N, C-alpha and C positions, 0 to 999 in steps of 0.2 A: 409646172413640172410634168414630165411625161413618164408613163409607166409601160412595162412590157411584160407579157405573160410568157415565161420560158421554162423549158425543162433543163434542170441542172442535176448534179449529184444528189441534191436534196429533193428531187422530184419537181413537179410543176408548181411554180410560185410566181407571184408578181414582183417585179424589180423596178428600181428607179433607173431611168435612162439619163446618162450624163449628157446634157445639152451641148456641152463644149465639143465633144468628139463623137456623139451619137452611140457611145458604147453602153452596154448594160452594166450597172454596178451589181456585183454579187451580193453585197450587203448594203442596205437592208433588204430583206425579202419577206413576203407573207403569203399565206394561202388565200387570204381574203383581201381584195383591193381596199376595202374600207379601213382595214387596220393599217395598211401601208400608208394610205393618205393621212390618217390620223398622226402617224409617226412623222411624216414629212411636214406636216403643218406645225407640229410642236418643235421640230428640229431643223427648220429650213436653213438657218445660219450655219449649223454644223455640216449639213449636206453640201452647201455651197462651198464651204472652206475645204472639204474633202475633195470635191470636184476640181478645185483649182490647185490642189496640192500634188506634188510629184512624189511625196513620201508614201510609204507602204503601211502607215499607221491605220488602225481600224477606227471606226466611228466612235467607239467608246473612248479612245484616246483623245479624239478631238473634243468630246464632251467633257472629259474629266482630267485630261492631262496625265501626269504620272501617278495619280492616285489609283492604285490597283483595286482597292476595295470599292472605290467609287465607280470604276469601270465595270466591276462585277455586278454591283447594284443596278447600274444603268442597263446592262445586258439582261439581267433577271427581270427588271421592271417591264421592259418591252417584250420579253419572252411571254410573260403572263398575259400580254395583250395581243399575242399572236404575231409578233414581229421578231424575226431573227436579226440580231445585230452582232457585230464583232468589234 
């Protein structure tokens, strides 16, 4: 997996680069690369599924499906670890 350090509306953060089209994914992102790498290692299958998808669903949807509380728990879990996920 490749990473890119970019400035967005959220400031300077590390982002995952979609290998398929070389575009930067807005989510996930993190201020520290080690946190983003930890997320990617734990959720590689979810990231790959998202990269292949044409849908506009967030990563939390790919992780938890239609379980809204599960999605929120997933987002909060990674937020506490320095990673912004949607």
